[in-house]
Jmol script that loads the backbone (N, CA, C; Angstrom):
load data "model"
ATOM      1  N   UNK A   1     237.532-118.911 -30.955  1.00  0.00           N
ATOM      2  CA  UNK A   1     237.504-120.336 -31.196  1.00  0.00           C
ATOM      3  C   UNK A   1     236.523-120.707 -32.305  1.00  0.00           C
ATOM      4  N   UNK A   2     235.395-120.043 -32.383  1.00  0.00           N
ATOM      5  CA  UNK A   2     234.371-120.418 -33.353  1.00  0.00           C
ATOM      6  C   UNK A   2     234.889-120.408 -34.783  1.00  0.00           C
ATOM      7  N   UNK A   3     235.707-119.434 -35.126  1.00  0.00           N
ATOM      8  CA  UNK A   3     236.180-119.335 -36.495  1.00  0.00           C
ATOM      9  C   UNK A   3     237.107-120.475 -36.876  1.00  0.00           C
ATOM     10  N   UNK A   4     237.714-121.132 -35.905  1.00  0.00           N
ATOM     11  CA  UNK A   4     238.628-122.219 -36.203  1.00  0.00           C
ATOM     12  C   UNK A   4     237.925-123.567 -36.291  1.00  0.00           C
ATOM     13  N   UNK A   5     236.662-123.609 -35.894  1.00  0.00           N
ATOM     14  CA  UNK A   5     235.899-124.844 -35.983  1.00  0.00           C
ATOM     15  C   UNK A   5     235.273-124.914 -37.378  1.00  0.00           C
ATOM     16  N   UNK A   6     235.536-126.020 -38.045  1.00  0.00           N
ATOM     17  CA  UNK A   6     235.034-126.194 -39.418  1.00  0.00           C
ATOM     18  C   UNK A   6     233.533-126.452 -39.417  1.00  0.00           C
ATOM     19  N   UNK A   7     232.964-126.510 -40.590  1.00  0.00           N
ATOM     20  CA  UNK A   7     231.532-126.777 -40.734  1.00  0.00           C
ATOM     21  C   UNK A   7     231.130-128.064 -40.026  1.00  0.00           C
ATOM     22  N   UNK A   8     231.966-129.092 -40.107  1.00  0.00           N
ATOM     23  CA  UNK A   8     231.652-130.400 -39.519  1.00  0.00           C
ATOM     24  C   UNK A   8     232.058-130.508 -38.063  1.00  0.00           C
ATOM     25  N   UNK A   9     232.855-129.560 -37.585  1.00  0.00           N
ATOM     26  CA  UNK A   9     233.284-129.576 -36.199  1.00  0.00           C
ATOM     27  C   UNK A   9     234.759-129.843 -35.989  1.00  0.00           C
ATOM     28  N   UNK A  10     235.469-130.218 -37.044  1.00  0.00           N
ATOM     29  CA  UNK A  10     236.910-130.410 -36.892  1.00  0.00           C
ATOM     30  C   UNK A  10     237.555-129.079 -36.524  1.00  0.00           C
ATOM     31  N   UNK A  11     238.648-129.142 -35.793  1.00  0.00           N
ATOM     32  CA  UNK A  11     239.343-127.931 -35.379  1.00  0.00           C
ATOM     33  C   UNK A  11     240.422-127.600 -36.411  1.00  0.00           C
ATOM     34  N   UNK A  12     240.156-126.612 -37.237  1.00  0.00           N
ATOM     35  CA  UNK A  12     241.084-126.238 -38.298  1.00  0.00           C
ATOM     36  C   UNK A  12     242.414-125.718 -37.760  1.00  0.00           C
ATOM     37  N   UNK A  13     242.431-125.229 -36.537  1.00  0.00           N
ATOM     38  CA  UNK A  13     243.681-124.663 -36.010  1.00  0.00           C
ATOM     39  C   UNK A  13     244.769-125.720 -35.885  1.00  0.00           C
ATOM     40  N   UNK A  14     244.412-126.991 -35.799  1.00  0.00           N
ATOM     41  CA  UNK A  14     245.399-128.054 -35.706  1.00  0.00           C
ATOM     42  C   UNK A  14     245.743-128.696 -37.033  1.00  0.00           C
ATOM     43  N   UNK A  15     245.122-128.245 -38.104  1.00  0.00           N
ATOM     44  CA  UNK A  15     245.330-128.838 -39.421  1.00  0.00           C
ATOM     45  C   UNK A  15     246.679-128.400 -39.996  1.00  0.00           C
ATOM     46  N   UNK A  16     247.440-129.387 -40.458  1.00  0.00           N
ATOM     47  CA  UNK A  16     248.760-129.091 -41.015  1.00  0.00           C
ATOM     48  C   UNK A  16     248.689-128.188 -42.246  1.00  0.00           C
ATOM     49  N   UNK A  17     247.637-128.316 -43.036  1.00  0.00           N
ATOM     50  CA  UNK A  17     247.503-127.455 -44.217  1.00  0.00           C
ATOM     51  C   UNK A  17     247.294-126.002 -43.794  1.00  0.00           C
ATOM     52  N   UNK A  18     246.463-125.783 -42.794  1.00  0.00           N
ATOM     53  CA  UNK A  18     246.240-124.411 -42.310  1.00  0.00           C
ATOM     54  C   UNK A  18     247.518-123.846 -41.700  1.00  0.00           C
ATOM     55  N   UNK A  19     248.195-124.649 -40.898  1.00  0.00           N
ATOM     56  CA  UNK A  19     249.432-124.193 -40.263  1.00  0.00           C
ATOM     57  C   UNK A  19     250.474-123.842 -41.326  1.00  0.00           C
ATOM     58  N   UNK A  20     250.642-124.711 -42.311  1.00  0.00           N
ATOM     59  CA  UNK A  20     251.608-124.455 -43.386  1.00  0.00           C
ATOM     60  C   UNK A  20     251.252-123.190 -44.161  1.00  0.00           C
ATOM     61  N   UNK A  21     249.960-122.984 -44.385  1.00  0.00           N
ATOM     62  CA  UNK A  21     249.506-121.802 -45.115  1.00  0.00           C
ATOM     63  C   UNK A  21     249.783-120.537 -44.313  1.00  0.00           C
ATOM     64  N   UNK A  22     249.401-120.545 -43.045  1.00  0.00           N
ATOM     65  CA  UNK A  22     249.554-119.350 -42.221  1.00  0.00           C
ATOM     66  C   UNK A  22     251.028-119.003 -41.996  1.00  0.00           C
ATOM     67  N   UNK A  23     251.885-120.014 -41.930  1.00  0.00           N
ATOM     68  CA  UNK A  23     253.324-119.787 -41.735  1.00  0.00           C
ATOM     69  C   UNK A  23     254.077-119.692 -43.056  1.00  0.00           C
ATOM     70  N   UNK A  24     253.376-119.937 -44.167  1.00  0.00           N
ATOM     71  CA  UNK A  24     254.001-119.997 -45.485  1.00  0.00           C
ATOM     72  C   UNK A  24     255.228-120.907 -45.444  1.00  0.00           C
ATOM     73  N   UNK A  25     255.017-122.110 -44.927  1.00  0.00           N
ATOM     74  CA  UNK A  25     256.081-123.065 -44.653  1.00  0.00           C
ATOM     75  C   UNK A  25     256.087-124.167 -45.715  1.00  0.00           C
ATOM     76  N   UNK A  26     256.962-124.025 -46.701  1.00  0.00           N
ATOM     77  CA  UNK A  26     257.022-125.000 -47.791  1.00  0.00           C
ATOM     78  C   UNK A  26     257.494-126.371 -47.325  1.00  0.00           C
ATOM     79  N   UNK A  27     258.337-126.419 -46.311  1.00  0.00           N
ATOM     80  CA  UNK A  27     258.790-127.693 -45.776  1.00  0.00           C
ATOM     81  C   UNK A  27     257.609-128.454 -45.159  1.00  0.00           C
ATOM     82  N   UNK A  28     256.785-127.762 -44.391  1.00  0.00           N
ATOM     83  CA  UNK A  28     255.607-128.401 -43.798  1.00  0.00           C
ATOM     84  C   UNK A  28     254.612-128.806 -44.881  1.00  0.00           C
ATOM     85  N   UNK A  29     254.500-128.015 -45.943  1.00  0.00           N
ATOM     86  CA  UNK A  29     253.644-128.399 -47.066  1.00  0.00           C
ATOM     87  C   UNK A  29     254.086-129.742 -47.650  1.00  0.00           C
ATOM     88  N   UNK A  30     255.394-129.893 -47.832  1.00  0.00           N
ATOM     89  CA  UNK A  30     255.918-131.135 -48.407  1.00  0.00           C
ATOM     90  C   UNK A  30     255.711-132.305 -47.456  1.00  0.00           C
ATOM     91  N   UNK A  31     255.988-132.111 -46.187  1.00  0.00           N
ATOM     92  CA  UNK A  31     255.792-133.163 -45.188  1.00  0.00           C
ATOM     93  C   UNK A  31     254.323-133.579 -45.153  1.00  0.00           C
ATOM     94  N   UNK A  32     253.433-132.599 -45.178  1.00  0.00           N
ATOM     95  CA  UNK A  32     251.989-132.868 -45.131  1.00  0.00           C
ATOM     96  C   UNK A  32     251.534-133.599 -46.388  1.00  0.00           C
ATOM     97  N   UNK A  33     252.003-133.164 -47.531  1.00  0.00           N
ATOM     98  CA  UNK A  33     251.644-133.830 -48.793  1.00  0.00           C
ATOM     99  C   UNK A  33     252.091-135.289 -48.764  1.00  0.00           C
ATOM    100  N   UNK A  34     253.303-135.524 -48.336  1.00  0.00           N
ATOM    101  CA  UNK A  34     253.815-136.898 -48.278  1.00  0.00           C
ATOM    102  C   UNK A  34     252.988-137.741 -47.308  1.00  0.00           C
ATOM    103  N   UNK A  35     252.642-137.171 -46.178  1.00  0.00           N
ATOM    104  CA  UNK A  35     251.845-137.886 -45.172  1.00  0.00           C
ATOM    105  C   UNK A  35     250.443-138.179 -45.700  1.00  0.00           C
ATOM    106  N   UNK A  36     249.794-137.170 -46.295  1.00  0.00           N
ATOM    107  CA  UNK A  36     248.417-137.316 -46.764  1.00  0.00           C
ATOM    108  C   UNK A  36     248.311-138.243 -47.967  1.00  0.00           C
ATOM    109  N   UNK A  37     249.363-138.313 -48.784  1.00  0.00           N
ATOM    110  CA  UNK A  37     249.359-139.255 -49.911  1.00  0.00           C
ATOM    111  C   UNK A  37     249.103-140.674 -49.416  1.00  0.00           C
ATOM    112  N   UNK A  38     249.776-141.012 -48.338  1.00  0.00           N
ATOM    113  CA  UNK A  38     249.649-142.351 -47.768  1.00  0.00           C
ATOM    114  C   UNK A  38     248.358-142.468 -46.956  1.00  0.00           C
ATOM    115  N   UNK A  39     248.127-141.501 -46.077  1.00  0.00           N
ATOM    116  CA  UNK A  39     246.987-141.544 -45.167  1.00  0.00           C
ATOM    117  C   UNK A  39     245.659-141.624 -45.910  1.00  0.00           C
ATOM    118  N   UNK A  40     245.538-140.871 -46.996  1.00  0.00           N
ATOM    119  CA  UNK A  40     244.277-140.810 -47.734  1.00  0.00           C
ATOM    120  C   UNK A  40     244.318-141.581 -49.058  1.00  0.00           C
ATOM    121  N   UNK A  41     245.402-142.346 -49.251  1.00  0.00           N
ATOM    122  CA  UNK A  41     245.559-143.114 -50.483  1.00  0.00           C
ATOM    123  C   UNK A  41     245.331-142.223 -51.704  1.00  0.00           C
ATOM    124  N   UNK A  42     246.013-141.082 -51.682  1.00  0.00           N
ATOM    125  CA  UNK A  42     245.867-140.083 -52.742  1.00  0.00           C
ATOM    126  C   UNK A  42     247.244-139.690 -53.262  1.00  0.00           C
ATOM    127  N   UNK A  43     247.813-140.490 -54.142  1.00  0.00           N
ATOM    128  CA  UNK A  43     249.173-140.226 -54.620  1.00  0.00           C
ATOM    129  C   UNK A  43     249.331-138.931 -55.415  1.00  0.00           C
ATOM    130  N   UNK A  44     248.230-138.305 -55.790  1.00  0.00           N
ATOM    131  CA  UNK A  44     248.310-137.087 -56.594  1.00  0.00           C
ATOM    132  C   UNK A  44     248.473-135.815 -55.756  1.00  0.00           C
ATOM    133  N   UNK A  45     248.429-135.921 -54.435  1.00  0.00           N
ATOM    134  CA  UNK A  45     248.586-134.735 -53.587  1.00  0.00           C
ATOM    135  C   UNK A  45     250.023-134.236 -53.693  1.00  0.00           C
ATOM    136  N   UNK A  46     250.142-132.937 -53.938  1.00  0.00           N
ATOM    137  CA  UNK A  46     251.464-132.311 -54.027  1.00  0.00           C
ATOM    138  C   UNK A  46     251.581-131.214 -52.970  1.00  0.00           C
ATOM    139  N   UNK A  47     252.802-130.818 -52.700  1.00  0.00           N
ATOM    140  CA  UNK A  47     253.044-129.761 -51.725  1.00  0.00           C
ATOM    141  C   UNK A  47     252.342-128.464 -52.134  1.00  0.00           C
ATOM    142  N   UNK A  48     252.266-128.189 -53.423  1.00  0.00           N
ATOM    143  CA  UNK A  48     251.624-126.952 -53.878  1.00  0.00           C
ATOM    144  C   UNK A  48     250.120-126.950 -53.610  1.00  0.00           C
ATOM    145  N   UNK A  49     249.544-128.113 -53.353  1.00  0.00           N
ATOM    146  CA  UNK A  49     248.112-128.209 -53.047  1.00  0.00           C
ATOM    147  C   UNK A  49     247.826-127.941 -51.565  1.00  0.00           C
ATOM    148  N   UNK A  50     248.864-127.946 -50.748  1.00  0.00           N
ATOM    149  CA  UNK A  50     248.686-127.802 -49.305  1.00  0.00           C
ATOM    150  C   UNK A  50     248.584-126.315 -48.966  1.00  0.00           C
ATOM    151  N   UNK A  51     247.409-125.786 -49.179  1.00  0.00           N
ATOM    152  CA  UNK A  51     247.088-124.393 -48.876  1.00  0.00           C
ATOM    153  C   UNK A  51     245.637-124.336 -48.436  1.00  0.00           C
ATOM    154  N   UNK A  52     245.402-123.882 -47.223  1.00  0.00           N
ATOM    155  CA  UNK A  52     244.028-123.780 -46.728  1.00  0.00           C
ATOM    156  C   UNK A  52     243.998-122.826 -45.538  1.00  0.00           C
ATOM    157  N   UNK A  53     243.033-121.937 -45.553  1.00  0.00           N
ATOM    158  CA  UNK A  53     242.865-121.000 -44.443  1.00  0.00           C
ATOM    159  C   UNK A  53     241.792-121.469 -43.475  1.00  0.00           C
ATOM    160  N   UNK A  54     241.158-122.595 -43.778  1.00  0.00           N
ATOM    161  CA  UNK A  54     240.063-123.111 -42.967  1.00  0.00           C
ATOM    162  C   UNK A  54     238.782-123.036 -43.769  1.00  0.00           C
ATOM    163  N   UNK A  55     237.886-123.976 -43.561  1.00  0.00           N
ATOM    164  CA  UNK A  55     236.726-124.071 -44.445  1.00  0.00           C
ATOM    165  C   UNK A  55     235.726-122.942 -44.259  1.00  0.00           C
ATOM    166  N   UNK A  56     235.776-122.252 -43.121  1.00  0.00           N
ATOM    167  CA  UNK A  56     234.835-121.152 -42.888  1.00  0.00           C
ATOM    168  C   UNK A  56     235.482-119.784 -43.049  1.00  0.00           C
ATOM    169  N   UNK A  57     236.747-119.753 -43.374  1.00  0.00           N
ATOM    170  CA  UNK A  57     237.492-118.511 -43.528  1.00  0.00           C
ATOM    171  C   UNK A  57     237.634-118.151 -45.004  1.00  0.00           C
ATOM    172  N   UNK A  58     237.780-116.886 -45.270  1.00  0.00           N
ATOM    173  CA  UNK A  58     238.083-116.444 -46.633  1.00  0.00           C
ATOM    174  C   UNK A  58     239.486-116.912 -46.985  1.00  0.00           C
ATOM    175  N   UNK A  59     239.731-117.150 -48.241  1.00  0.00           N
ATOM    176  CA  UNK A  59     241.071-117.509 -48.681  1.00  0.00           C
ATOM    177  C   UNK A  59     241.143-118.898 -49.277  1.00  0.00           C
ATOM    178  N   UNK A  60     242.355-119.376 -49.401  1.00  0.00           N
ATOM    179  CA  UNK A  60     242.636-120.657 -50.053  1.00  0.00           C
ATOM    180  C   UNK A  60     241.974-121.814 -49.327  1.00  0.00           C
ATOM    181  N   UNK A  61     241.619-122.820 -50.103  1.00  0.00           N
ATOM    182  CA  UNK A  61     241.028-124.058 -49.569  1.00  0.00           C
ATOM    183  C   UNK A  61     241.759-125.253 -50.176  1.00  0.00           C
ATOM    184  N   UNK A  62     242.073-126.225 -49.340  1.00  0.00           N
ATOM    185  CA  UNK A  62     242.575-127.494 -49.846  1.00  0.00           C
ATOM    186  C   UNK A  62     241.464-128.076 -50.718  1.00  0.00           C
ATOM    187  N   UNK A  63     241.790-128.762 -51.773  1.00  0.00           N
ATOM    188  CA  UNK A  63     240.806-129.261 -52.727  1.00  0.00           C
ATOM    189  C   UNK A  63     239.650-129.987 -52.041  1.00  0.00           C
ATOM    190  N   UNK A  64     239.966-130.879 -51.117  1.00  0.00           N
ATOM    191  CA  UNK A  64     238.895-131.611 -50.427  1.00  0.00           C
ATOM    192  C   UNK A  64     237.996-130.653 -49.653  1.00  0.00           C
ATOM    193  N   UNK A  65     238.581-129.695 -48.966  1.00  0.00           N
ATOM    194  CA  UNK A  65     237.780-128.752 -48.175  1.00  0.00           C
ATOM    195  C   UNK A  65     236.885-127.898 -49.068  1.00  0.00           C
ATOM    196  N   UNK A  66     237.400-127.485 -50.203  1.00  0.00           N
ATOM    197  CA  UNK A  66     236.622-126.677 -51.131  1.00  0.00           C
ATOM    198  C   UNK A  66     235.422-127.448 -51.668  1.00  0.00           C
ATOM    199  N   UNK A  67     235.626-128.738 -51.950  1.00  0.00           N
ATOM    200  CA  UNK A  67     234.583-129.572 -52.546  1.00  0.00           C
ATOM    201  C   UNK A  67     233.794-130.395 -51.532  1.00  0.00           C
ATOM    202  N   UNK A  68     234.022-130.199 -50.263  1.00  0.00           N
ATOM    203  CA  UNK A  68     233.416-131.006 -49.210  1.00  0.00           C
ATOM    204  C   UNK A  68     231.884-130.913 -49.230  1.00  0.00           C
ATOM    205  N   UNK A  69     231.230-132.075 -49.234  1.00  0.00           N
ATOM    206  CA  UNK A  69     229.764-132.126 -49.250  1.00  0.00           C
ATOM    207  C   UNK A  69     229.171-131.525 -47.974  1.00  0.00           C
ATOM    208  N   UNK A  70     229.849-131.671 -46.875  1.00  0.00           N
ATOM    209  CA  UNK A  70     229.371-131.094 -45.616  1.00  0.00           C
ATOM    210  C   UNK A  70     229.386-129.573 -45.715  1.00  0.00           C
ATOM    211  N   UNK A  71     230.486-129.034 -46.177  1.00  0.00           N
ATOM    212  CA  UNK A  71     230.608-127.577 -46.342  1.00  0.00           C
ATOM    213  C   UNK A  71     229.558-127.058 -47.320  1.00  0.00           C
ATOM    214  N   UNK A  72     229.355-127.772 -48.417  1.00  0.00           N
ATOM    215  CA  UNK A  72     228.353-127.362 -49.404  1.00  0.00           C
ATOM    216  C   UNK A  72     226.958-127.342 -48.783  1.00  0.00           C
ATOM    217  N   UNK A  73     226.638-128.353 -47.981  1.00  0.00           N
ATOM    218  CA  UNK A  73     225.332-128.429 -47.329  1.00  0.00           C
ATOM    219  C   UNK A  73     225.139-127.256 -46.366  1.00  0.00           C
ATOM    220  N   UNK A  74     226.131-127.022 -45.532  1.00  0.00           N
ATOM    221  CA  UNK A  74     226.060-125.931 -44.557  1.00  0.00           C
ATOM    222  C   UNK A  74     225.858-124.596 -45.269  1.00  0.00           C
ATOM    223  N   UNK A  75     226.637-124.359 -46.294  1.00  0.00           N
ATOM    224  CA  UNK A  75     226.541-123.089 -47.031  1.00  0.00           C
ATOM    225  C   UNK A  75     225.207-122.948 -47.745  1.00  0.00           C
ATOM    226  N   UNK A  76     224.696-124.050 -48.310  1.00  0.00           N
ATOM    227  CA  UNK A  76     223.430-123.984 -49.043  1.00  0.00           C
ATOM    228  C   UNK A  76     222.264-123.644 -48.117  1.00  0.00           C
ATOM    229  N   UNK A  77     222.396-123.987 -46.852  1.00  0.00           N
ATOM    230  CA  UNK A  77     221.342-123.700 -45.876  1.00  0.00           C
ATOM    231  C   UNK A  77     221.558-122.366 -45.157  1.00  0.00           C
ATOM    232  N   UNK A  78     222.662-121.696 -45.454  1.00  0.00           N
ATOM    233  CA  UNK A  78     222.952-120.416 -44.825  1.00  0.00           C
ATOM    234  C   UNK A  78     223.423-120.534 -43.384  1.00  0.00           C
ATOM    235  N   UNK A  79     223.917-121.699 -43.000  1.00  0.00           N
ATOM    236  CA  UNK A  79     224.393-121.935 -41.638  1.00  0.00           C
ATOM    237  C   UNK A  79     225.871-121.591 -41.527  1.00  0.00           C
ATOM    238  N   UNK A  80     226.328-121.447 -40.281  1.00  0.00           N
ATOM    239  CA  UNK A  80     227.761-121.300 -40.026  1.00  0.00           C
ATOM    240  C   UNK A  80     228.430-122.663 -39.937  1.00  0.00           C
ATOM    241  N   UNK A  81     227.785-123.582 -39.232  1.00  0.00           N
ATOM    242  CA  UNK A  81     228.300-124.941 -39.062  1.00  0.00           C
ATOM    243  C   UNK A  81     227.114-125.902 -38.995  1.00  0.00           C
ATOM    244  N   UNK A  82     227.414-127.163 -38.910  1.00  0.00           N
ATOM    245  CA  UNK A  82     226.378-128.180 -38.729  1.00  0.00           C
ATOM    246  C   UNK A  82     225.652-128.002 -37.395  1.00  0.00           C
ATOM    247  N   UNK A  83     226.258-127.302 -36.454  1.00  0.00           N
ATOM    248  CA  UNK A  83     225.626-127.074 -35.153  1.00  0.00           C
ATOM    249  C   UNK A  83     224.319-126.313 -35.294  1.00  0.00           C
ATOM    250  N   UNK A  84     224.161-125.563 -36.366  1.00  0.00           N
ATOM    251  CA  UNK A  84     222.953-124.777 -36.593  1.00  0.00           C
ATOM    252  C   UNK A  84     221.791-125.609 -37.141  1.00  0.00           C
ATOM    253  N   UNK A  85     222.068-126.845 -37.515  1.00  0.00           N
ATOM    254  CA  UNK A  85     221.065-127.685 -38.168  1.00  0.00           C
ATOM    255  C   UNK A  85     220.334-128.567 -37.166  1.00  0.00           C
ATOM    256  N   UNK A  86     219.018-128.582 -37.256  1.00  0.00           N
ATOM    257  CA  UNK A  86     218.230-129.407 -36.340  1.00  0.00           C
ATOM    258  C   UNK A  86     218.391-130.900 -36.641  1.00  0.00           C
ATOM    259  N   UNK A  87     218.909-131.235 -37.804  1.00  0.00           N
ATOM    260  CA  UNK A  87     219.091-132.628 -38.193  1.00  0.00           C
ATOM    261  C   UNK A  87     220.486-133.172 -37.860  1.00  0.00           C
ATOM    262  N   UNK A  88     221.276-132.434 -37.112  1.00  0.00           N
ATOM    263  CA  UNK A  88     222.652-132.833 -36.823  1.00  0.00           C
ATOM    264  C   UNK A  88     222.753-134.257 -36.293  1.00  0.00           C
ATOM    265  N   UNK A  89     221.950-134.627 -35.341  1.00  0.00           N
ATOM    266  CA  UNK A  89     222.080-135.936 -34.702  1.00  0.00           C
ATOM    267  C   UNK A  89     221.723-137.105 -35.612  1.00  0.00           C
ATOM    268  N   UNK A  90     221.019-136.838 -36.695  1.00  0.00           N
ATOM    269  CA  UNK A  90     220.646-137.921 -37.606  1.00  0.00           C
ATOM    270  C   UNK A  90     221.159-137.716 -39.036  1.00  0.00           C
ATOM    271  N   UNK A  91     222.103-136.816 -39.202  1.00  0.00           N
ATOM    272  CA  UNK A  91     222.625-136.498 -40.530  1.00  0.00           C
ATOM    273  C   UNK A  91     223.592-137.571 -41.032  1.00  0.00           C
ATOM    274  N   UNK A  92     223.296-138.121 -42.197  1.00  0.00           N
ATOM    275  CA  UNK A  92     224.151-139.142 -42.788  1.00  0.00           C
ATOM    276  C   UNK A  92     225.375-138.546 -43.484  1.00  0.00           C
ATOM    277  N   UNK A  93     225.338-137.249 -43.752  1.00  0.00           N
ATOM    278  CA  UNK A  93     226.462-136.607 -44.446  1.00  0.00           C
ATOM    279  C   UNK A  93     227.638-136.408 -43.490  1.00  0.00           C
ATOM    280  N   UNK A  94     227.371-135.926 -42.290  1.00  0.00           N
ATOM    281  CA  UNK A  94     228.443-135.618 -41.339  1.00  0.00           C
ATOM    282  C   UNK A  94     228.762-136.776 -40.397  1.00  0.00           C
ATOM    283  N   UNK A  95     227.889-137.751 -40.316  1.00  0.00           N
ATOM    284  CA  UNK A  95     228.068-138.872 -39.375  1.00  0.00           C
ATOM    285  C   UNK A  95     229.432-139.565 -39.483  1.00  0.00           C
ATOM    286  N   UNK A  96     229.949-139.833 -40.691  1.00  0.00           N
ATOM    287  CA  UNK A  96     231.253-140.512 -40.757  1.00  0.00           C
ATOM    288  C   UNK A  96     232.386-139.723 -40.093  1.00  0.00           C
ATOM    289  N   UNK A  97     232.331-138.412 -40.187  1.00  0.00           N
ATOM    290  CA  UNK A  97     233.352-137.580 -39.525  1.00  0.00           C
ATOM    291  C   UNK A  97     233.227-137.729 -38.016  1.00  0.00           C
ATOM    292  N   UNK A  98     232.009-137.655 -37.520  1.00  0.00           N
ATOM    293  CA  UNK A  98     231.794-137.721 -36.071  1.00  0.00           C
ATOM    294  C   UNK A  98     232.098-139.108 -35.509  1.00  0.00           C
ATOM    295  N   UNK A  99     231.930-140.140 -36.311  1.00  0.00           N
ATOM    296  CA  UNK A  99     232.307-141.490 -35.880  1.00  0.00           C
ATOM    297  C   UNK A  99     233.822-141.624 -35.807  1.00  0.00           C
ATOM    298  N   UNK A 100     234.517-141.061 -36.767  1.00  0.00           N
ATOM    299  CA  UNK A 100     235.978-141.146 -36.811  1.00  0.00           C
ATOM    300  C   UNK A 100     236.649-140.197 -35.820  1.00  0.00           C
ATOM    301  N   UNK A 101     236.040-139.016 -35.633  1.00  0.00           N
ATOM    302  CA  UNK A 101     236.621-137.995 -34.757  1.00  0.00           C
ATOM    303  C   UNK A 101     235.515-137.454 -33.847  1.00  0.00           C
ATOM    304  N   UNK A 102     235.210-138.149 -32.762  1.00  0.00           N
ATOM    305  CA  UNK A 102     234.129-137.719 -31.865  1.00  0.00           C
ATOM    306  C   UNK A 102     234.301-136.291 -31.331  1.00  0.00           C
ATOM    307  N   UNK A 103     235.530-135.834 -31.256  1.00  0.00           N
ATOM    308  CA  UNK A 103     235.797-134.467 -30.802  1.00  0.00           C
ATOM    309  C   UNK A 103     235.110-133.432 -31.698  1.00  0.00           C
ATOM    310  N   UNK A 104     234.929-133.757 -32.978  1.00  0.00           N
ATOM    311  CA  UNK A 104     234.284-132.829 -33.903  1.00  0.00           C
ATOM    312  C   UNK A 104     232.844-132.559 -33.479  1.00  0.00           C
ATOM    313  N   UNK A 105     232.124-133.589 -33.096  1.00  0.00           N
ATOM    314  CA  UNK A 105     230.751-133.414 -32.625  1.00  0.00           C
ATOM    315  C   UNK A 105     230.740-132.630 -31.318  1.00  0.00           C
ATOM    316  N   UNK A 106     231.663-132.923 -30.455  1.00  0.00           N
ATOM    317  CA  UNK A 106     231.780-132.178 -29.192  1.00  0.00           C
ATOM    318  C   UNK A 106     232.052-130.705 -29.453  1.00  0.00           C
ATOM    319  N   UNK A 107     232.915-130.412 -30.406  1.00  0.00           N
ATOM    320  CA  UNK A 107     233.203-129.017 -30.766  1.00  0.00           C
ATOM    321  C   UNK A 107     231.938-128.292 -31.224  1.00  0.00           C
ATOM    322  N   UNK A 108     231.128-128.974 -32.038  1.00  0.00           N
ATOM    323  CA  UNK A 108     229.883-128.357 -32.521  1.00  0.00           C
ATOM    324  C   UNK A 108     228.923-128.091 -31.368  1.00  0.00           C
ATOM    325  N   UNK A 109     228.816-129.024 -30.472  1.00  0.00           N
ATOM    326  CA  UNK A 109     227.892-128.846 -29.338  1.00  0.00           C
ATOM    327  C   UNK A 109     228.319-127.677 -28.444  1.00  0.00           C
ATOM    328  N   UNK A 110     229.596-127.399 -28.377  1.00  0.00           N
ATOM    329  CA  UNK A 110     230.104-126.287 -27.579  1.00  0.00           C
ATOM    330  C   UNK A 110     229.783-124.936 -28.215  1.00  0.00           C
ATOM    331  N   UNK A 111     229.509-124.921 -29.512  1.00  0.00           N
ATOM    332  CA  UNK A 111     229.228-123.666 -30.219  1.00  0.00           C
ATOM    333  C   UNK A 111     227.869-123.096 -29.845  1.00  0.00           C
ATOM    334  N   UNK A 112     226.929-123.939 -29.511  1.00  0.00           N
ATOM    335  CA  UNK A 112     225.558-123.470 -29.221  1.00  0.00           C
ATOM    336  C   UNK A 112     225.304-123.390 -27.748  1.00  0.00           C
TER     337      UNK A 112
END
end "model"
wireframe off; spacefill off
backbone 0.3
color backbone group
């Protein structure tokens, strides 16, 4: 389970980009791109961009995951996830994720 939990605590195993990548499913890539264009107000997302193995795994990364400030912070500190950081409860970088998806914070707490 730990490897599927992202740096911020999101569960990568449920991510459509990861699923499409692991199954090499071009139809799911297109469906995900169309959905994310609207959901994230990002009309430039294309099906070819929907490739990600998870933010803590080797391999392809969706553009946002590759450039994610949370991931950059975790990596710069040599941590596996935000769960390793003593500042987790007061971190302004990861707080918006935990407010939007409380399960992410719960996932991190389960890691330690």
